[in-house]
C-alpha positions in Angstrom: 6.5 9.8 -16.5 9.8 11.4 -15.3 8.1 12.5 -12.1 6.7 9.0 -11.5 10.1 7.5 -12.1 11.8 10.0 -9.7 9.1 9.4 -7.0 9.4 5.7 -7.3 13.2 5.7 -7.1 13.0 8.0 -4.1 10.7 5.6 -2.3 12.8 2.6 -3.1 16.0 4.3 -2.0 14.3 5.3 1.3 13.0 1.8 2.1 16.1 -0.3 1.1 18.3 0.7 4.1 15.2 0.5 6.4 14.7 -3.1 5.4 18.4 -3.8 5.8 18.9 -2.3 9.2 15.7 -1.5 11.0 14.6 -5.0 11.9 17.7 -7.2 12.0 17.4 -10.9 11.4 18.6 -11.8 14.9 15.6 -9.8 16.3 13.2 -11.6 14.1 14.6 -15.0 15.0 14.6 -14.4 18.8 11.2 -12.8 18.9 9.7 -15.5 16.7 11.1 -18.3 18.9 9.8 -16.7 22.1 6.4 -16.0 20.6 6.0 -19.6 19.5 7.0 -20.7 23.0 4.1 -18.6 24.4 6.4 -15.9 25.9 4.8 -12.8 24.5 6.6 -10.5 27.0 10.0 -12.1 26.0 9.1 -11.6 22.3 8.4 -7.9 23.0 11.7 -7.6 24.8 13.6 -9.1 21.9 11.9 -6.7 19.5 12.7 -3.6 21.5 9.2 -3.0 22.9 8.7 -1.9 26.5 5.6 -3.2 28.3 3.6 -0.5 30.1 0.6 -2.7 31.0 -0.3 -5.3 33.7 -3.0 -7.8 32.9 -4.0 -8.1 36.5 -4.5 -4.4 36.7 -6.5 -4.5 33.4 -8.7 -7.2 34.9 -9.4 -5.2 38.0 -10.1 -2.0 36.1 -12.1 -3.3 33.1 -13.1 -6.9 34.0 -11.7 -10.4 33.5 -13.5 -10.9 30.2 -11.7 -7.9 28.6 -8.4 -8.9 30.1 -8.7 -12.4 28.6 -9.3 -10.9 25.2 -6.2 -8.7 25.6 -4.2 -11.7 26.7 -5.3 -13.7 23.7 -4.2 -10.9 21.4 -0.9 -10.5 23.1 -0.1 -14.2 22.7 -0.5 -13.7 18.9 1.3 -10.4 18.7 4.4 -10.6 16.5 6.3 -7.6 17.8 9.0 -8.0 15.1 6.3 -7.9 12.4 4.8 -4.8 14.1 8.2 -3.0 14.1 8.6 -4.0 10.4 5.3 -2.2 9.5 5.6 0.8 11.8 5.3 4.2 10.1 8.7 5.9 9.4 10.0 9.3 8.4 12.8 10.6 6.1 15.7 10.8 5.7 16.9 7.8 7.7 13.7 5.8 8.0 13.4 6.1 11.8 10.2 5.5 13.6 7.7 8.4 13.3 8.1 10.0 16.7 5.4 11.0 19.2 2.7 8.6 18.0 0.1 6.5 19.8 -1.1 3.8 17.5 -4.2 1.6 18.3 -3.6 -2.1 17.7 -7.0 -3.3 18.9 -10.2 -1.9 20.2 -12.3 -3.6 22.9 -15.9 -2.7 23.6 -16.4 -3.3 27.4 -19.8 -4.6 28.3 -18.8 -6.1 31.7 -18.4 -2.7 33.5 -21.0 0.0 33.4 -19.7 3.4 32.4 -16.6 2.1 30.7 -16.2 3.0 27.0 -14.0 1.4 24.4 -10.5 0.4 25.6 -7.6 0.2 23.2 -4.4 -1.8 23.1 -1.8 0.8 21.8 1.8 1.2 21.1 3.7 4.5 21.5 6.8 5.9 20.0 8.7 8.5 22.1 9.2 12.1 21.0 12.0 12.8 18.7 14.3 14.2 21.4 14.0 10.9 23.3 14.0 8.3 20.5 17.4 6.8 21.2 17.4 3.1 20.6 14.2 3.3 18.6 12.2 1.8 21.4 8.4 1.3 21.4 6.1 0.9 24.4 3.0 -1.2 24.7 0.1 0.0 26.8 -3.7 0.2 27.3 -5.6 3.4 26.7 -9.2 4.4 27.5 -10.9 7.8 26.8 -10.8 10.3 29.7 -13.6 9.9 32.1 -14.3 6.4 30.8 -13.1 4.6 33.9 -15.3 2.5 36.2 -18.0 4.2 38.2 -16.3 3.7 41.6 -13.7 6.2 40.2 -11.0 5.5 42.7 -8.7 7.7 40.7 -11.3 10.4 40.0 -10.2 13.8 41.4 -6.6 12.7 42.0 -3.8 15.1 41.3 -3.2 13.2 38.0 -6.6 14.2 36.7 -9.0 12.0 34.8 -8.3 8.4 34.0 -6.2 8.1 30.8 -5.7 4.3 30.5 -2.4 4.1 32.3 -2.7 1.3 34.8 0.6 1.0 36.6 0.9 4.7 37.5 3.5 4.3 40.2 6.0 3.3 37.5 4.7 4.4 34.1 2.7 7.6 34.7 5.5 10.0 34.0 6.3 8.6 30.5 2.5 8.6 29.6 1.9 12.1 31.0 4.9 13.5 29.1 4.0 11.9 25.8 3.1 14.6 23.3 0.2 12.6 21.9 -1.1 10.0 24.4 -4.4 9.6 22.5 -4.6 7.1 19.6 -4.0 8.7 16.2 -6.8 8.7 13.7 -4.4 8.6 10.8 -1.9 6.1 12.1 -3.9 3.1 13.3 -3.5 -0.6 13.0 -6.7 -1.8 14.7 -8.2 -2.1 11.1 -5.0 -3.7 9.9 -4.4 -6.6 12.3 -2.5 -8.5 9.6 0.4 -6.1 10.2 1.0 -7.3 13.7 -1.2 -10.4 14.4 0.6 -13.6 13.4 -2.7 -15.4 13.0 -3.7 -13.0 10.2 -0.4 -12.3 8.5 -1.6 -14.2 5.3 -4.1 -11.4 4.7 -1.3 -9.1 3.7 -1.4 -10.3 0.0 -5.1 -9.3 -0.4 -4.9 -6.1 1.7 -1.8 -4.9 0.0 -3.4 -5.2 -3.5 -0.8 -7.7 -4.7 -3.5 -9.5 -6.7 -4.9 -6.3 -8.2 -1.9 -4.6 -9.8 -0.1 -6.4 -12.7 3.5 -7.5 -12.2 4.8 -4.6 -14.4 3.2 -2.1 -12.0 0.9 -0.6 -14.7 -2.8 -0.6 -13.9 -5.3 -1.9 -16.3 -7.8 0.6 -17.7 -5.8 3.6 -16.3 -7.5 6.9 -15.5 -5.7 10.2 -15.3 -6.2 10.9 -11.6 -5.4 7.4 -10.7 -2.2 7.5 -12.8 -1.0 10.6 -11.0 -1.7 9.2 -7.6 -0.1 5.8 -8.4 3.0 7.7 -9.5 3.2 9.0 -5.9 3.0 5.5 -4.5 -0.7 5.6 -3.5 -2.6 2.3 -3.3 -5.5 3.7 -5.4 -6.8 0.2 -6.3 -7.4 -0.6 -2.7 -8.9 2.7 -1.6 -12.5 1.7 -2.2 -12.3 -1.5 -0.1 -10.2 0.1 2.6 -12.6 3.1 2.9 -15.4 0.7 3.2 -13.7 -1.0 6.1 -13.3 2.4 7.8 -17.0 3.2 7.4 -18.0 -0.3 8.4 -16.1 0.1 11.7 -18.5 3.1 12.3 -21.6 1.1 11.4 -22.0 2.6 8.0 -21.9 1.3 4.4 -21.5 4.6 2.5 -20.1 8.0 3.2 -17.1 10.2 2.8 -13.6 9.4 4.0 -10.6 11.8 4.1 -7.2 10.9 2.7 -4.1 12.7 3.9 -1.2 12.6 1.5 0.9 15.3 3.2 0.8 18.2 5.6 -1.4 20.3 3.3 -2.4 17.7 0.7 -5.8 16.1 1.3 -8.4 14.3 -0.8 -11.9 13.1 -0.1 -13.3 9.7 -1.1 -17.1 9.4 -1.6 -17.8 5.7 -1.1 -20.6 4.5 -3.4 -22.8 1.5 -2.8 -24.4 -0.8 -5.4 -27.8 0.0 -6.8 -29.5 -2.3 -4.3 -27.6 -0.6 -1.4 -25.7 -3.8 -0.6 -22.0 -4.1 -1.3 -19.4 -1.6 -2.5 -19.5 -0.1 -5.9 -16.5 2.2 -5.9 -15.3 5.6 -4.8 -15.2 9.0 -6.3 -12.0 11.0 -5.6 -12.2 14.7 -5.2 -10.1 17.5 -3.8 -10.8 18.3 -0.1 -12.7 21.5 0.6 -10.8 24.3 2.2 -13.4 25.3 4.8 -12.1 22.9 7.4 -15.0 20.5 7.3 -12.6 17.7 6.2 -11.3 17.5 9.8 -14.6 16.0 11.0 -14.5 13.1 8.4 -13.2 9.6 9.2 -9.6 9.3 7.9 -8.2 6.5 5.7 -5.4 4.9 7.7 -1.9 5.6 6.5 -1.3 1.9 6.1 -4.1 1.8 3.5 -3.1 5.0 1.7 0.3 3.9 0.3 1.5 0.9 -1.6 3.2 -1.6 0.5 7.0 -0.9 0.1 7.9 -4.6 0.1 5.7 -5.1 -2.9 7.5 -2.4 -4.8 10.9 -3.6 -3.8 10.1 -7.2 -5.0 8.6 -6.1 -8.3 11.5 -3.8 -9.2 14.1 -6.5 -8.2 15.5 -4.1 -5.6 15.4 -6.8 -2.8 15.3 -10.6 -2.7 12.4 -12.3 -1.1 14.8 -14.0 1.4 15.6 -10.5 2.8 12.0 -9.8 3.8 10.4 -10.7 7.1 9.4 -14.4 6.8 5.7 -13.7 7.5 5.7 -11.0 4.8 7.6 -13.2 2.3 5.2 -16.1 2.8 2.2 -13.8 2.3 3.4 -11.9 -0.8 5.1 -15.0 -2.4 3.1 -18.0 -1.2 5.2 -20.5 -3.1 8.4 -19.2 -1.5 10.4 -21.8 0.3 10.6 -21.1 4.0 14.1 -22.5 4.2 15.3 -19.5 2.3 14.0 -17.2 4.9 15.6 -19.3 7.6 19.0 -19.0 5.8 18.5 -15.3 5.6 17.9 -15.2 9.4 21.0 -17.2 10.1 23.4 -15.2 7.9 21.9 -11.7 8.5 21.4 -8.8 6.1 23.8 -8.2 3.3 26.4 -5.6 4.2 30.0 -4.5 3.5 32.6 -7.2 4.2 34.9 -6.4 7.1 38.0 -7.7 5.3 38.8 -8.8 1.8 39.1 -12.4 2.9 35.9 -12.3 4.8 35.2 -11.9 8.6 38.0 -13.2 10.8 40.5 -13.4 7.9 43.7 -11.3 7.9 43.7 -8.1 5.9 46.4 -7.3 3.4 48.3 -4.0 3.6 51.0 -2.6 1.3 53.8 -1.9 3.7 57.2 -0.7 2.4 56.9 -2.6 -0.9 55.6 -5.8 0.6 52.2 -7.4 1.3 51.8 -7.6 5.1 48.9 -8.9 7.1 46.9 -7.4 10.0 44.5 -9.5 12.0 43.3 -10.3 15.5 45.8 -11.5 18.1 44.5 -12.2 21.6 41.3 -10.3 20.9 43.0 -7.2 19.5 43.8 -6.1 15.9 47.5 -6.2 15.4 50.2 -6.4 12.7 51.2 -10.0 12.0 54.4 -9.6 10.0 56.3 -7.3 12.3 58.2 -8.5 15.4 57.3 -6.9 18.8 60.6 -5.0 19.1 60.0 -3.3 15.7 56.4 -2.4 16.8 57.7 -0.8 20.0 60.2 1.3 18.1 57.6 2.4 15.6 55.2 3.3 18.4 57.9 5.4 20.1 58.6 7.1 16.8 54.9 7.9 16.5 54.9 9.4 20.0 57.7 11.7 18.8 55.5 12.9 15.9 57.1 10.5 13.4 55.4 8.7 10.5 54.1 5.3 11.5 54.3 2.1 9.5 51.6 1.5 6.9 50.4 -1.5 9.0 50.1 0.7 12.1 48.3 3.4 10.0 45.8 0.9 8.8 45.1 -0.3 12.3 44.7 3.3 13.5 42.3 4.0 10.6 40.3 0.9 11.5 39.9 2.2 15.1 39.0 5.8 14.1 37.3 5.7 10.7 36.8 2.1 9.4 35.2 1.2 6.1 32.2 -0.3 7.9 31.5 3.0 9.7 28.4 3.6 7.6 26.9 0.2 8.5 27.7 0.7 12.2 26.1 4.1 12.1 22.9 2.8 10.4 22.6 0.0 13.0 23.1 2.4 15.9 20.4 4.9 14.7 18.0 2.1 14.2 18.6 0.7 17.7 20.6 -2.4 16.8 23.3 -1.9 19.4 24.2 -5.6 19.5 24.6 -5.7 15.7 26.8 -2.6 15.7 29.0 -4.0 18.4 29.3 -7.3 16.6 30.5 -5.5 13.5 33.1 -3.5 15.6 34.3 -6.6 17.4 34.5 -8.5 14.2 36.9 -5.9 12.9 38.9 -4.7 15.9 38.5 -7.7 18.3 36.5 -8.0 21.5 39.3 -6.6 23.7 40.1 -3.6 21.6 40.2 -0.1 23.2 38.6 2.4 20.8 40.7 5.5 20.0 39.2 9.0 19.5 37.6 9.5 16.1 34.2 9.2 14.3 33.7 5.5 15.3 34.0 6.3 19.0 31.9 9.4 18.6 29.1 7.4 17.1 29.1 4.8 19.9 29.2 7.5 22.6 26.3 9.4 20.9 24.2 6.2 20.8 24.9 5.6 24.5 23.8 9.2 25.4 20.6 8.8 23.3 19.8 5.6 25.3 20.4 7.5 28.5 18.0 10.3 27.4 15.3 7.7 26.6 15.7 6.1 30.0 15.4 9.5 31.7 12.2 10.1 29.6 10.8 6.8 30.6 11.5 7.5 34.3 10.0 11.0 34.0 13.3 12.6 35.0 13.7 14.8 31.9 11.3 17.1 30.1 10.7 18.3 26.6 13.4 19.5 24.3 14.9 22.9 25.0 12.9 25.8 23.5 9.7 23.8 23.2 7.8 26.3 25.4 6.5 23.7 27.8 6.9 23.5 31.5 10.1 22.5 33.3 10.7 18.9 34.2 8.9 17.7 37.3 6.2 20.3 37.2 2.6 19.2 36.6 0.6 21.0 33.9 -2.1 23.3 35.2 -5.6 21.7 35.4 -7.0 24.1 32.8 -4.5 22.7 30.3 -5.9 19.2 30.7 -9.5 20.3 30.6 -9.3 22.7 27.7 -11.1 21.3 24.6 -8.0 22.2 22.5 -5.9 19.7 24.4 -8.6 16.9 24.8 -9.8 16.8 21.2 -9.1 13.5 19.3 -6.1 13.7 17.1 
């Protein structure tokens, strides 16, 4: 029980700041407005998603029918909802780097010799993840291009699903895992990104299966241990059935990955008449390596939905969830509450005791003085300009400044809101971080050297690194053992089975 409590508390403490900072309300509001207006590209831009596909190129390569299906899905793509549900890593809850995640799979029957095509999103490698950007692209298996093979035999090797090569080939070629991941996939969980199917979240998350107190009915020892780790055991049978059904099967064995070296297998059992799902039998994975050939239960189906746990423990208010998530998990929730949450933003530390824009009180030589913004700059309000000039001269001569001036200097270098600014910056919310800084120091303030300035400069350098990665002008992190930037890999590297096997 103590272990379950510790694991549960750890998961909640991990997801709370993610839900507060990773997808800011302004992003949700702007992306939703653009999506509803039919501007799917604008919605992606608002959600920090770069577009690496061209529908005209898709139509030329794979046919107009497939391009129309892709366009229909893109118009219903809620990129802010996708970012909300993307896999993340400890300790800060950043996007899991170096992933290619399939959103949808299209079987192409219009062109001979063309296999399944995937709509995918990619996260950059960890060394280039500044800004927490995501890219949207199309992917097809190597050698699955059209028979005319205009790109066959080119210096770039076999067709890999990148259509606008003149601009995007460098980022795709340098991506550590350009193939869709078998473990992290959302093509079987469209409700996590498709606005048309967001209401399915309640059923697919198991919100109707687990009692409100979080304790399962008719508990079994293996299930209790797995539930204590945050596993969605009650949904494993149905979700494993969905995985097998996608392969044209009704029964079989599915692998579950809980960690780097922690795997289970699920034997999916059918009813006596062979129709329908009876349940699953959970067992430890064999150590002979055979588990790698089994279909994998997607990560989104392996774990309990964190929003469900946060609501049930009272750790978060429904108003603070994404509106589509809130309406799915709490159907009777008033939508106006979500609208108010979008307008006011996530809860955070107040900039001043009197609230944003109000003067701050400082104990200065036995009196209560005020500091506030004057002409766009934080300044003392209860000292005349001549006194301030004298005190600044005294400071230049290594004297002790007035408490009001010390408070202003501390606000420039190490403000109380530094933690909130840092969290926003690492999650890519540059605009939100700058709003906090401007609300405290004023829009015309010149930052002084210190931790606050260092954080802003580091965020800018991370964005530059990401831009260089996108442009193909920088290579892997130092010491990775890979080739220098600008050099193509040898052809044997691309053709070797080790490097072309599905991940």
